[in-house]
N, C-alpha and C positions, 0 to 999 in steps of 0.2 A: 390087686391095686398096685400101681407103680409107686415107688418111693420118689421122694423129691429129687429132682436132677439139678445138677450144677452146670454152668456153662464155662468153657474155657476157650480162649481164642484159638481159632485154627492156625496151624503153622505149616510151613513147607514140610516138616517132618511127618505130618499127617497125610501127605499126598498119596503115598501107597495105600493107606486105608480108605481114603476118599476114592481112589480109583477103583478099588475093590467094591466099595458101596455103589458107586455110579454104574458098575457092570451088573449089579443085581437086578434080576428081571422086574421086581416090584418097584425099584427106584428108576431104572432105565425107562420104563413104560411112560413115567410122568415127568422125569427130568431128562430130556432129550439132549444129553451132553456126550460129547466124546470123552473117552477116559484115558487117552494116551498121555504120556509125560508133558508133551507139548500142549496138548489141549487143556490139561488141568492147570498148567502154569498160566496159560493165556487166560483162562476163565476166572481163576482165583488168585493168582500172584499179585495183581494190582491191588486187590482188596487188602491182602496181607501187607503190603508195602504202604498202604494209606494212599494210594493213587486213585482208588475208586471210593465212592461214598457208601460202600456196603461193609457191615461188620459181620464176620463170619465166625461162628462158634460150634464147637463139638459138645453135644450134650453128654454129660457124664452121669452114670449111676455108679457111685463110689469111684473105683478105678477103671470101670468098664465104659468105653465109648459106645454110645448107642445111636447117635444120629448127627445130622448137620442141621443147623438153622442159621438163616442170614436175616439181618434186619437193615432197614434202610428208610430214610425219608423219602416219601413218593415224589416230592418236588425236586429231589436230587436227580431225577430222570424225567426231564420235561416231555419227552415223547410218550412216556408211560402215563404221566399226568394228564396229558392231552387226550389219550385214548380212553382213560378211565372217566374223564369229566362228563361225558354225555350219559354214562351208565349210572354214576353214583356221585353225590356231593362228597368232595374230598376237602375236609377242613384243612386250613392252613396248618402246616407242620405235621400232618398225619404221617404215620409210619406204616409199613407193610413188612410181612415176613414170608419166607419160603422155607420149607423144612422137608426132612424125611428121616425115617428110622432106617438104619443101615442093613441089619441082618434079618432075614425072613424069620429066625427063631425069636427075634425081639418084638414082632408084631403082635397086636392084640393083647398087650400087657398094660395098657395105659400110659406108655412111654411117649407117645405122640402128643397127647394132651399135656403132660408133665413138661415136655420140652417147650411147647408153645407157651405154657403158663410162665416158665422160668424166663423165657425170652421177653414176654410182655412185661413181666416185673422189672426186668432189667431196663427196658425202654422207659417205664415210669421213673425208675430210680436215676438213670443217667440223663434224662431229657425231661426235666420238670415242666416245660411248657407244652409238651406233646399230650394231646387230649384223647386221641383216637389211634387205633391200629385197624387198618382196612386190608382185607385179604380176598381177592378174586380167586375162585377155584372153578376149574372146569366142571360143569354140571354132571359130566359122566364119570367123575372121580369121587364116589360116595365115601371112600375111606378118608379122604382128605377133608371133605366138608363136615363129615360126622366128627372127626377129631377136633375141628374148630369149635363146634357146638359143645363138645365135652370140655373144652377149655374155657368156655364162657362167652363165645362169640355168638352174635345173632345175624341171621340173614337179613339184609337190608335192601338188596337190589339184585336184578339180574339183567343180563345183556350180552351182546356179542363182543368178544375181545379176541385178539390174536392168541391162539392156543400155544402153550410151550412146546407141544409136540404137533407137527403139521398134520398128523393123521386124525387129530380130534376136531370135533365140531367147535365152532367159536362160542357156543353158549356157556356162559359163566354165571355162577352165583357169587354174589359179593357178601362178605361177612365182616362184621365190625364189632369191636369192643371199645368201650370208652373208659377213660380213667376213673377209678372210683372216687367219689366225692367225700 
């Protein structure tokens, strides 16, 4: 069982580690990102500088970085909200997250669920008005949707959405967790 993870903001000093993680086959398969210096700066620099409405975090097990998670208000990306709306009801203020565990040796240790739980707890703490976190996952990515279930999410919908990797089918399963009352 994974220990509790903490989150720390991603910085540019983390870019070499991020590039390494993005190049790992288990990450590259689902995060179809280039990992050159220029591409990582273009994709993540604006978030670090506060120019993009996404918060980026490195999940830490003690002093060991284990993965990346990003959180954002779905409404901050109107095109994404528009695409999701026919598939699932998106409550006002709902957030979403995207995540991965960086090293193959760190997989299947419960770290993914711990990373997601830590991020969801940070959303509840930092955004008291947010009531739901909604995460669409490609239906052909069982590791991703199983980790959401392990973190307390429930499947609430399914439908076709643009896949992150163009080689994938558009079928997505949508998971949701609501703020505890």
